[in-house]
C-alpha positions as MATLAB code, in Angstrom:
seq = 'MKSTWLLIFVAIVLSFFTARVYFTSGFPYTHDGENHLARFANYKIALKEGQFPPRFAPNLMNRHGYPVFNYNYPLANILSLPFSALKFNYELTFKVLALCAIIMGTTGTALWVKRLGFSQVEAVLAATTYSLHPYLLNLIWVRGNIGELLALGILPWIFASIEKSKVTSSWTAFHFSFLTLLFTCFFLSHNTLVLLFTPVLFFYFLRLWRSPKAVLQQTVLSVSIALTASLWFWLPALLEKKDIVLDGANVNQALIQHFPTLQQLVWSPVSFGFSNPGSIDTLSFSVGTLSILGWLICMLSILKVTSLRKKIRLNTLLVSTLTLLLVLFLAMLAPTQKFWGTIPFVSYIQFPWRLGSIILIFSGVVLAHAYALSNQILRSLIFCTAVVLLVAAVRLKAVDTFHRTNVDYEAFSQSTSTNNENLPKSFNYSNIANWQPSASVLSGDATTSTTSWSGSSRYYVVEVKNLSVIVEPTMYFPGWMTAVVDLKSNKKFNVSYLDSSEIGGRIAYSLEPGTYQIKSYFTQNTWPRMIGNGVSLAAILVWLVVIIFWKKLHKNLV';
ca = [
    -139.157   76.651  -25.621;
    -141.756   74.993  -23.370;
    -144.480   77.127  -24.926;
    -143.455   75.938  -28.402;
    -143.658   72.287  -27.394;
    -147.034   72.903  -25.771;
    -148.225   74.526  -28.994;
    -147.027   71.534  -31.014;
    -148.759   69.156  -28.589;
    -152.094   70.982  -28.936;
    -151.753   71.010  -32.735;
    -151.083   67.248  -32.763;
    -154.172   66.615  -30.608;
    -156.244   68.628  -33.098;
    -154.804   66.539  -35.919;
    -155.862   63.305  -34.221;
    -159.444   64.582  -33.977;
    -159.430   65.532  -37.646;
    -157.903   62.257  -38.836;
    -159.892   59.821  -36.692;
    -160.797   57.846  -39.815;
    -157.232   56.535  -40.033;
    -157.506   54.786  -36.675;
    -160.167   52.325  -37.838;
    -159.377   48.750  -38.848;
    -160.575   49.176  -42.431;
    -159.556   51.664  -45.089;
    -161.996   54.524  -45.795;
    -163.699   54.535  -49.157;
    -162.800   57.799  -50.941;
    -162.527   59.110  -54.501;
    -158.788   58.506  -54.930;
    -157.606   56.465  -51.964;
    -157.647   53.060  -53.630;
    -155.872   54.431  -56.701;
    -152.998   55.693  -54.556;
    -152.662   52.302  -52.895;
    -152.275   50.689  -56.322;
    -149.671   53.324  -57.217;
    -147.712   52.529  -54.046;
    -147.665   48.888  -55.121;
    -146.636   49.594  -58.708;
    -143.957   52.095  -57.703;
    -142.297   49.432  -55.576;
    -142.632   46.840  -58.339;
    -141.210   49.188  -60.989;
    -138.214   49.963  -58.796;
    -137.593   46.257  -58.102;
    -137.740   45.615  -61.833;
    -134.936   48.112  -62.452;
    -136.717   51.360  -63.293;
    -134.879   54.243  -61.686;
    -136.698   56.463  -61.339;
    -139.978   54.619  -61.964;
    -142.022   56.073  -64.815;
    -144.083   53.163  -66.142;
    -146.444   51.294  -63.792;
    -145.921   47.645  -64.830;
    -149.127   46.026  -63.581;
    -151.770   48.658  -64.258;
    -154.278   48.342  -67.117;
    -154.360   44.606  -66.484;
    -150.569   44.279  -66.804;
    -150.364   46.162  -70.084;
    -148.672   48.932  -68.076;
    -149.434   52.620  -67.760;
    -147.036   55.638  -67.704;
    -148.730   57.276  -64.710;
    -145.461   57.843  -62.833;
    -144.041   59.927  -65.667;
    -146.769   62.536  -65.152;
    -148.198   62.284  -61.642;
    -146.633   63.666  -58.463;
    -144.144   61.116  -57.085;
    -143.559   62.239  -53.472;
    -146.179   59.993  -51.836;
    -144.924   57.007  -53.844;
    -141.327   57.733  -52.833;
    -142.266   58.034  -49.169;
    -144.147   54.729  -49.354;
    -141.006   52.794  -50.368;
    -139.495   52.318  -46.868;
    -142.838   50.938  -45.676;
    -143.009   48.646  -48.713;
    -139.492   47.416  -47.940;
    -140.687   46.532  -44.430;
    -143.698   44.755  -46.008;
    -146.275   47.058  -44.454;
    -149.766   46.809  -45.848;
    -150.282   49.615  -48.358;
    -153.391   50.740  -46.496;
    -151.388   51.220  -43.295;
    -148.706   53.064  -45.275;
    -151.315   55.488  -46.618;
    -152.730   56.080  -43.130;
    -149.299   56.805  -41.647;
    -148.335   59.195  -44.457;
    -151.703   60.978  -44.356;
    -151.611   61.354  -40.571;
    -148.047   62.717  -40.712;
    -149.101   65.199  -43.415;
    -152.040   66.420  -41.324;
    -149.872   66.765  -38.216;
    -147.281   68.662  -40.277;
    -149.902   71.052  -41.611;
    -151.459   71.726  -38.219;
    -148.195   72.138  -36.296;
    -146.639   74.104  -39.174;
    -149.561   76.536  -39.169;
    -149.251   77.046  -35.413;
    -145.483   77.694  -35.618;
    -145.874   79.952  -38.639;
    -148.444   82.149  -36.887;
    -146.333   82.170  -33.717;
    -143.336   83.400  -35.734;
    -145.503   86.162  -37.157;
    -145.603   87.553  -33.633;
    -148.974   86.287  -32.435;
    -149.778   84.875  -29.011;
    -150.059   81.217  -28.046;
    -153.857   81.377  -28.106;
    -153.916   82.975  -31.559;
    -151.521   80.330  -32.886;
    -153.776   77.577  -31.513;
    -156.793   79.186  -33.179;
    -154.906   79.300  -36.491;
    -154.093   75.596  -36.148;
    -157.748   74.928  -35.332;
    -158.840   76.787  -38.467;
    -156.487   74.636  -40.534;
    -157.511   71.317  -38.983;
    -161.267   71.998  -39.195;
    -161.291   73.608  -42.648;
    -163.789   71.926  -45.030;
    -161.176   71.633  -47.779;
    -158.956   69.531  -45.502;
    -161.862   67.491  -44.147;
    -162.958   66.751  -47.706;
    -159.463   65.537  -48.553;
    -159.440   63.192  -45.576;
    -162.988   61.860  -45.533;
    -164.153   62.192  -49.146;
    -161.440   62.704  -51.754;
    -158.513   60.780  -50.270;
    -155.791   62.512  -52.293;
    -152.498   61.849  -50.494;
    -150.566   64.188  -52.816;
    -152.656   67.197  -51.816;
    -152.444   66.252  -48.141;
    -148.648   66.194  -48.353;
    -148.465   69.499  -50.237;
    -150.755   71.201  -47.720;
    -148.724   69.729  -44.868;
    -145.448   71.057  -46.263;
    -146.568   74.586  -47.165;
    -147.033   75.996  -43.615;
    -143.492   74.860  -42.783;
    -142.171   76.704  -45.835;
    -143.913   79.896  -44.697;
    -142.667   79.359  -41.125;
    -139.110   78.900  -42.442;
    -139.379   82.112  -44.447;
    -140.422   83.956  -41.291;
    -137.452   82.504  -39.429;
    -135.180   83.612  -42.276;
    -136.634   87.094  -42.016;
    -135.429   87.623  -38.435;
    -131.975   86.081  -38.719;
    -128.847   87.301  -40.431;
    -126.985   84.008  -40.084;
    -128.270   80.722  -41.454;
    -127.024   77.349  -40.300;
    -126.373   74.465  -42.681;
    -129.349   72.720  -41.093;
    -131.723   75.617  -41.807;
    -130.511   75.804  -45.406;
    -130.899   72.053  -45.918;
    -134.289   71.996  -44.214;
    -135.694   74.752  -46.436;
    -134.201   73.106  -49.539;
    -135.729   69.770  -48.565;
    -139.114   71.391  -47.943;
    -139.118   73.002  -51.378;
    -137.919   69.838  -53.118;
    -140.664   67.803  -51.468;
    -143.255   70.448  -52.284;
    -142.288   70.521  -55.985;
    -142.820   66.734  -56.079;
    -145.959   66.619  -53.927;
    -148.911   67.504  -56.180;
    -148.901   68.935  -59.703;
    -151.931   71.195  -59.364;
    -150.981   72.659  -55.987;
    -147.457   73.378  -57.243;
    -149.071   75.264  -60.124;
    -151.371   77.186  -57.768;
    -148.932   77.994  -54.979;
    -145.750   78.851  -56.892;
    -146.949   82.435  -57.644;
    -148.145   82.749  -54.029;
    -144.740   81.676  -52.718;
    -143.006   84.132  -55.031;
    -144.965   87.050  -53.613;
    -144.566   85.813  -50.051;
    -140.804   85.795  -50.576;
    -141.013   89.557  -51.027;
    -141.208   89.685  -47.232;
    -137.463   88.941  -47.329;
    -136.763   91.924  -49.573;
    -135.235   94.028  -46.806;
    -133.400   91.118  -45.196;
    -129.589   90.959  -45.215;
    -128.033   90.220  -48.572;
    -126.759   86.832  -47.362;
    -130.294   85.710  -46.463;
    -131.557   86.626  -49.928;
    -128.671   84.827  -51.612;
    -129.097   81.713  -49.479;
    -132.840   81.667  -50.133;
    -132.375   81.923  -53.899;
    -129.743   79.165  -53.766;
    -132.034   76.948  -51.689;
    -135.013   77.328  -54.039;
    -132.806   76.935  -57.136;
    -131.353   73.659  -55.883;
    -134.824   72.386  -54.968;
    -136.227   73.283  -58.376;
    -133.394   71.663  -60.325;
    -133.415   68.626  -58.020;
    -137.039   68.034  -59.052;
    -136.444   68.358  -62.810;
    -136.097   64.573  -63.142;
    -139.874   64.574  -62.770;
    -140.996   67.924  -64.178;
    -139.009   68.005  -67.422;
    -140.360   64.708  -68.794;
    -143.838   65.450  -67.415;
    -143.997   68.700  -69.393;
    -142.067   67.826  -72.547;
    -143.548   64.349  -72.989;
    -147.110   65.503  -72.344;
    -147.634   65.459  -76.123;
    -147.414   61.648  -76.078;
    -150.554   61.149  -73.970;
    -154.217   62.164  -74.164;
    -154.044   64.525  -71.157;
    -154.844   67.775  -72.983;
    -157.962   66.304  -74.549;
    -159.212   64.464  -71.466;
    -162.650   65.389  -70.150;
    -161.289   66.209  -66.704;
    -159.172   69.001  -68.215;
    -161.915   70.339  -70.489;
    -164.812   70.678  -68.040;
    -163.404   73.339  -65.682;
    -166.061   75.910  -66.588;
    -168.793   73.413  -65.649;
    -167.698   73.103  -62.017;
    -168.137   76.577  -60.523;
    -169.641   76.439  -57.007;
    -172.577   78.676  -56.171;
    -172.342   81.486  -53.611;
    -174.423   79.438  -51.189;
    -172.095   76.445  -51.553;
    -169.040   78.583  -50.810;
    -170.621   80.136  -47.739;
    -172.229   77.020  -46.317;
    -172.250   73.392  -47.434;
    -171.739   70.686  -44.786;
    -168.974   68.137  -45.291;
    -170.455   64.890  -46.579;
    -169.527   62.255  -49.108;
    -170.271   63.404  -52.639;
    -168.936   64.555  -55.977;
    -168.402   67.727  -57.981;
    -170.945   67.587  -60.777;
    -171.318   69.796  -63.859;
    -173.821   72.538  -63.082;
    -174.931   73.861  -59.724;
    -176.231   70.662  -58.105;
    -173.335   69.064  -56.227;
    -172.981   66.616  -53.356;
    -169.431   67.673  -52.451;
    -168.865   70.510  -49.975;
    -167.138   73.622  -51.342;
    -167.437   75.773  -48.211;
    -164.505   78.072  -47.486;
    -165.113   77.504  -43.773;
    -167.190   79.186  -41.080;
    -164.107   80.202  -39.087;
    -162.562   81.629  -42.250;
    -165.603   83.767  -43.050;
    -165.881   84.916  -39.436;
    -162.221   85.971  -39.485;
    -162.684   87.820  -42.776;
    -165.695   89.765  -41.485;
    -163.995   90.795  -38.247;
    -160.856   91.953  -40.080;
    -162.791   93.875  -42.727;
    -164.906   95.617  -40.074;
    -161.765   96.495  -38.099;
    -160.041   97.908  -41.156;
    -163.072  100.030  -41.939;
    -163.360  101.195  -38.332;
    -159.768  102.151  -37.675;
    -158.759  105.431  -39.262;
    -155.010  105.122  -38.776;
    -154.466  101.563  -40.125;
    -150.671  101.530  -40.116;
    -150.375  102.579  -36.500;
    -153.060  100.462  -34.923;
    -153.062   97.123  -36.718;
    -150.104   94.847  -36.179;
    -148.630   93.302  -39.332;
    -151.168   95.303  -41.348;
    -149.378   94.786  -44.677;
    -149.610   91.024  -44.355;
    -153.226   91.271  -43.161;
    -154.405   93.504  -45.993;
    -152.577   91.549  -48.699;
    -153.727   88.189  -47.326;
    -157.314   89.311  -46.885;
    -157.353   90.762  -50.392;
    -155.955   87.529  -51.825;
    -158.567   85.385  -50.088;
    -161.473   87.592  -51.139;
    -160.255   87.601  -54.765;
    -159.983   83.796  -54.658;
    -163.479   83.572  -53.190;
    -164.903   85.624  -56.054;
    -162.801   83.727  -58.623;
    -164.600   80.504  -57.694;
    -167.950   81.921  -58.826;
    -169.353   81.456  -62.338;
    -169.279   85.170  -63.396;
    -165.454   84.938  -63.502;
    -165.548   82.345  -66.291;
    -164.061   84.705  -68.907;
    -161.235   85.601  -66.532;
    -160.301   81.919  -66.182;
    -159.931   81.653  -69.940;
    -157.046   84.143  -69.890;
    -154.875   82.155  -67.442;
    -152.109   79.923  -68.893;
    -152.329   76.206  -68.008;
    -155.685   76.828  -66.309;
    -157.119   73.522  -67.568;
    -154.701   71.611  -65.336;
    -156.346   73.082  -62.242;
    -159.388   71.032  -63.348;
    -161.816   72.543  -60.800;
    -162.197   76.213  -59.757;
    -162.935   75.125  -56.182;
    -159.316   73.961  -55.883;
    -158.531   77.593  -55.081;
    -159.924   76.646  -51.680;
    -156.534   75.072  -50.946;
    -154.976   78.562  -50.833;
    -157.820   79.783  -48.629;
    -157.155   76.847  -46.286;
    -153.472   77.738  -45.908;
    -154.001   81.445  -45.191;
    -157.255   81.381  -43.214;
    -155.399   80.713  -39.977;
    -153.330   83.876  -40.421;
    -156.465   85.956  -40.965;
    -158.234   84.430  -37.951;
    -155.200   85.162  -35.758;
    -155.416   88.793  -36.835;
    -159.174   88.758  -36.229;
    -158.755   87.460  -32.690;
    -156.076   90.075  -31.944;
    -158.419   92.820  -33.182;
    -161.537   91.552  -31.374;
    -163.186   92.525  -28.123;
    -164.208   89.933  -25.560;
    -167.609   89.294  -27.162;
    -166.124   88.564  -30.587;
    -163.412   86.394  -29.062;
    -166.100   84.348  -27.302;
    -167.920   84.026  -30.604;
    -164.734   82.732  -32.278;
    -164.207   80.155  -29.503;
    -167.844   78.996  -29.620;
    -167.681   78.619  -33.406;
    -164.479   76.573  -33.114;
    -166.093   74.277  -30.518;
    -169.196   73.747  -32.684;
    -167.030   72.914  -35.714;
    -164.900   70.545  -33.642;
    -168.016   68.679  -32.491;
    -169.215   68.489  -36.101;
    -165.827   67.117  -37.194;
    -165.910   64.481  -34.448;
    -169.287   63.296  -35.771;
    -167.980   62.717  -39.296;
    -168.086   59.101  -40.446;
    -166.578   57.354  -43.444;
    -169.193   56.465  -46.040;
    -167.737   52.935  -46.090;
    -164.545   51.013  -45.318;
    -162.818   48.058  -46.948;
    -159.669   45.994  -46.677;
    -157.553   44.287  -49.314;
    -154.218   42.512  -49.258;
    -150.999   43.784  -50.807;
    -151.405   41.215  -53.586;
    -154.751   42.768  -54.508;
    -153.144   46.188  -54.986;
    -150.183   44.749  -56.874;
    -152.630   43.128  -59.297;
    -154.812   46.249  -59.629;
    -156.203   46.117  -63.154;
    -157.294   49.729  -63.758;
    -155.281   52.853  -64.612;
    -155.590   54.774  -61.261;
    -156.362   58.048  -63.101;
    -159.871   59.479  -63.392;
    -160.274   59.567  -67.171;
    -157.237   57.488  -68.155;
    -155.656   60.835  -69.000;
    -152.118   59.415  -69.002;
    -152.954   56.948  -71.756;
    -150.548   57.073  -74.728;
    -152.302   58.547  -77.768;
    -151.503   55.482  -79.853;
    -152.999   52.956  -77.428;
    -156.516   51.907  -78.387;
    -156.306   48.176  -77.840;
    -159.548   47.204  -76.108;
    -159.106   43.555  -75.284;
    -156.840   44.140  -72.306;
    -158.478   41.309  -70.349;
    -156.721   38.860  -72.663;
    -153.232   39.052  -71.152;
    -150.543   36.392  -70.989;
    -146.849   36.807  -70.004;
    -145.597   36.020  -73.483;
    -145.300   37.558  -76.927;
    -147.767   36.528  -79.603;
    -147.601   36.237  -83.388;
    -149.989   38.673  -85.040;
    -149.188   37.601  -88.601;
    -146.801   35.244  -90.366;
    -145.440   31.937  -89.128;
    -143.398   31.968  -85.923;
    -143.211   30.501  -82.430;
    -142.132   32.172  -79.183;
    -140.600   30.736  -76.025;
    -140.469   32.890  -72.913;
    -137.364   32.817  -70.711;
    -138.447   35.484  -68.188;
    -141.131   38.140  -68.085;
    -141.799   41.234  -65.996;
    -143.659   44.464  -66.543;
    -140.428   46.396  -67.182;
    -138.325   43.830  -69.083;
    -138.632   40.434  -70.660;
    -136.467   37.813  -72.450;
    -137.741   35.315  -74.985;
    -136.751   33.421  -78.110;
    -138.579   33.742  -81.418;
    -138.249   31.213  -84.221;
    -139.515   32.765  -87.460;
    -140.296   30.712  -90.555;
    -141.918   33.460  -92.637;
    -141.924   37.244  -92.224;
    -143.863   37.746  -88.984;
    -145.225   40.506  -86.791;
    -144.572   39.899  -83.094;
    -146.677   41.649  -80.450;
    -146.013   42.012  -76.746;
    -148.999   42.540  -74.390;
    -147.666   45.943  -73.273;
    -148.707   49.437  -74.284;
    -146.005   51.267  -76.213;
    -144.651   54.391  -74.578;
    -141.433   56.293  -75.414;
    -138.554   54.650  -73.593;
    -139.325   51.059  -74.543;
    -136.539   49.361  -76.502;
    -136.365   45.894  -78.031;
    -132.891   44.466  -78.649;
    -132.545   41.443  -80.948;
    -129.718   38.946  -81.313;
    -129.736   36.738  -84.415;
    -128.635   33.417  -82.918;
    -127.300   32.190  -86.258;
    -125.123   35.164  -87.268;
    -124.789   36.683  -83.768;
    -125.833   40.016  -85.302;
    -127.354   42.516  -82.846;
    -129.839   45.251  -83.646;
    -132.771   47.224  -82.220;
    -136.145   46.857  -83.860;
    -138.387   49.631  -85.143;
    -141.868   49.463  -83.680;
    -144.996   49.061  -85.788;
    -148.570   50.136  -85.215;
    -151.933   49.472  -86.822;
    -155.570   49.248  -85.835;
    -155.025   45.594  -84.960;
    -151.891   46.269  -82.915;
    -153.686   49.097  -81.106;
    -150.643   50.803  -79.655;
    -148.964   47.744  -78.192;
    -145.262   46.942  -78.583;
    -144.976   45.295  -81.999;
    -142.279   44.687  -84.603;
    -141.535   42.459  -87.584;
    -138.807   39.840  -88.066;
    -137.429   38.047  -91.102;
    -137.036   34.258  -91.011;
    -134.505   33.109  -88.435;
    -134.063   32.379  -84.745;
    -133.704   35.344  -82.383;
    -133.034   36.122  -78.749;
    -135.251   39.070  -77.751;
    -134.853   41.503  -74.883;
    -137.497   44.202  -74.432;
    -136.988   46.667  -71.614;
    -138.119   50.084  -70.436;
    -135.410   52.766  -70.328;
    -134.788   56.396  -69.427;
    -133.588   56.985  -72.992;
    -135.520   60.060  -74.020;
    -133.961   63.522  -74.076;
    -136.238   65.032  -71.397;
    -135.540   62.130  -69.018;
    -131.802   62.054  -69.576;
    -131.488   65.832  -69.179;
    -133.855   65.911  -66.209;
    -132.106   63.023  -64.465;
    -128.687   64.539  -65.117;
    -129.612   68.033  -63.921;
    -131.254   66.640  -60.779;
    -128.200   64.531  -59.975;
    -125.969   67.588  -60.448;
    -128.259   69.622  -58.164;
    -128.029   66.998  -55.417;
    -124.232   66.998  -55.708;
    -124.203   70.811  -55.475;
    -126.447   70.545  -52.414;
    -123.982   68.176  -50.737;
    -121.015   70.396  -51.619;
    -122.791   73.444  -50.163;
    -123.451   71.582  -46.912;
    -119.876   70.253  -46.655;
    -118.342   73.673  -47.291;
    -121.103   75.636  -45.566;
    -118.925   77.605  -43.174;
    -116.600   78.821  -45.917;
    -119.454   79.618  -48.306;
    -121.466   81.369  -45.606;
    -118.471   83.475  -44.616;
    -118.045   84.662  -48.218;
    -121.736   85.505  -48.516;
    -121.798   87.481  -45.290;
];
């Protein structure tokens, strides 16, 4: 037990070296960091305004709103809510979540490798490979994507939990709940990494094939509950994708223009930059010096040893993992372009170099094998390489830092997505700078008087003298409803929305002469949302029932 705590302590120390940027007074300038801070702010605002779960960011696009939460991974936003309730600065919230994710990934890698049967030293080396991997360093210092950091922090714990399941015939309610929670969080962590790692997890689960029947049943139940518990997000994200411009966005069409070169994969120092179309990039795509060193040692050992099964520990895992990583390495090169075109949903990966995330997760396992197979000279070489990379990581500096108040992020006027890819197809209104918290009269003769106004609902009175078109300064997205009460006849009805080149995809409707009380509000009233919300609620209830009656259920399974 003491050795495990020592291992965790070493992994945490490594994490602090890697994430030094989060201990500065300012916030590091990165590709996505500021966007996530604005999402934290809008997620809190949407929830306070009655959206549950939040799907429409009320203040983005200069308060015209933006349905980013309906399509983009919600875990980081959910985890930010307790900090928002305590009135933490959003920048501090990001730093805490990112640091926790990095610590999770590093400690999870160490425990995973330890459970595979490796020594303390080999587990530390695996954690070092994770913490110093260029893909992770890019996420921290350059890209700033909190969703990917969380996904990569969760994954090693999933693999470690699978290994624990493999050697036990009796689960506890805690182990079941922990694995279910890990999978639920992973499914909500980052869309692209869920897409990439789901097949990997499926094949890794084959390691449980010869486990007791109860373990297999409990694992299937755990994953099934996690998957259905996340349908409140995934079902609308997939089925309502047709309502936005995502499929035609440049970021999803330019995948074949972003293949790294062989030189970039082998060696490109971590520095601030971007992935550009063509072969001239300023972003590092290296798969890691420690990773390549581990691959070479393992491949040479496999070639050298004649009786592989007898002399290499965990050889099946080594060979399959090494094969996977080498295939991924080759898949990131331009000659594989035709192969990419045969993969379903490949455009949502956006960049071939994102396969480096899988290499990051498994490189520690390969290096642990490499160290176990090495002589003293090669082990010294591994240690020296790790020290050099650690020194290089310590010398990394943020390209710039900044600081803004919570009010600044709550009033963020952009969309927070790279190419506005979550924009409703109907929205083409360009004058978004002209925003006022009130409805306007586009045509006809009418006056409006606002009672209350928020990004998710508003009340106002309209007095119409001639047939009029009323427009609200909010982009239309499925789920918006406008209820009208005729104050003279007390008749109630819902309006049908209009659109035209002048309306430009905003909420708009027409009214006959009269005086009306108007309530416009955002709802969960679409079939994908109602089904997704209902199934997820049922899954959570099943989860609770399983925990409450665990002993009886477990007895029946065994």
